[in-house]
C-alpha positions, 0 to 999 in steps of 0.5 A: 118681304120674305122673298127679297134678295140679299141686297134688299135685305141688307138695305132694309136692315139699315133702314129699319134701325132708323125711326125717321119718317122719311126713312119709313116712307122710303121703306114703304115705297121700296116695298110697293115697288118690289111687290109690283114686280114680284107679286105672283100673277100667273093668270096674266101670263096665261091671258097673254099666251092665249091672246097671242097664240093658238095652244096645242099639246107640247108633247104630241102637237095635237089640238085635240084636248079638253079642260082638266081643272086648274093648276095650283097657281089658278091657271087652266090645265088641259088633258090631251088625247095622248094622255099628257097634261099641260097648261097654256104656258107649258111649251113657251118661254114663260113656262115655270116663270115665278115673276110678275109680267110687270118685271118682264115689261121693265126688263125689256124696256131696259134692254131696248133702251140700250142699257146694260143687262145689270141696269135692266135687272135693277129696273125690273127688281130681279137678280143678275142671274135671272137677267142672264137667264132672260137674255138667253130667252131673248136671244132665242127669239131673235136668232133668225131675225136678220135672216130674211132682211134683203137690202136694195137701193143705196147700201152703205157697207163697212167692217168693224172689229172687236177683240176676243177675250184676253184668255182666248188671245192667240200669241206668237212667240209669247207675244200678242198678235197685232193689227187685224189678227185672229184675235179680232172678230170681224163684224160686217155692217150694212145700212140702207136707211130702212134696215141695219144688219150686223153679222159676224164674219170670222176672225181677222181680215175676212177672205173673199169667199167667207165675206161673200157667203156672209153677205150675198143673201142680204143684198139685192142684185143691181143695188148701189154699194157705198163703201171704202176700197176694201178689196173683199167688197169687189166679190160682191160687186162682181157676183151681184152686179152692183154699182159701186161708189168707193171712197179712199179713207186712207188717201191724202187729206182731201180724199180722206175728208171726202170719204169721211163725209160720204161714209158718215152713215156707216161710220156712225153705225160702227160707233153706235154698235161699239157703244152698244157692245160696251154696255154689255161688258163681260159678254161671251164673244163666242156668242157675239152674234146674239148681241148683234141680232139684238142690236139689229132688232133694236135699231130696225125698230127705231127706224120704224118708230122712235118710241121704245114702246114699239120695240118693247111690245114687239119683243114681248110678243115674239117671246109669247109666240115662241114655241120653245122652252129654255130651262134655268138649269141648262143656262145657269151651270 
């Protein structure tokens, strides 16, 4: 196992010094599990690409090409009429990958089960650096996932807030700003029982124009908005001719209990989102929308099918369909 990473080497150094039969069996199992994820299998990736998408020249876009031998990895090589040579994976997110497709399956299963990136890396037997690189590929295919979702019927709406990184916190007179300040990222959440949306809406308490521009394209006119009495919701109600069911969560005991009961679906969604984000500690909050897209994708898939296979299979298919390329050196600097 010359290709094992440092953590595996350290473990093996300790275990190999022991002649116990149980220890030897443990080493054998680790070897088999590692090889399962790291044995090169470029043909499997090529097969997936060819089954899912029609390939074309990544340089000129032409479909006029002929077979031109094989690469050193055994995959088919093509020569385009423009003179360029390429393979099936040349213009895909799997270009240059050196890890078995089984590792991708394990990593994606870990991510859609809402574990941390580090836990998904352990499951896939890859380094955290590779996991960070793969997350960038996942973010790429999901960047427009929420764009075309339009909600109707009874729509639950609320905002939740997460803090910016401590190094980026703004201060007044050398003191941290309190409350819903510019040190808080506003996230708008919507849920109509069929879809969930999670969208960043600036910093601090949102202004009406910003809020409207963030939400209007995702709400069908004439729908019913179920919300607290936040004043920025009024612009949506007015402009989109929405029916309103508002509850005052800051009122007396009776009003508060009623609001908690009626707004429970969206309150639960806020809690689930914060739990999801807590699993990805150390994320760059400037790119928090990437994680919101991932959360929305996972949650919407679960609404259609609770089986994690559905979300895993769909995400892997989107990765194979993507007509893009992300270089390792551009991500890991």
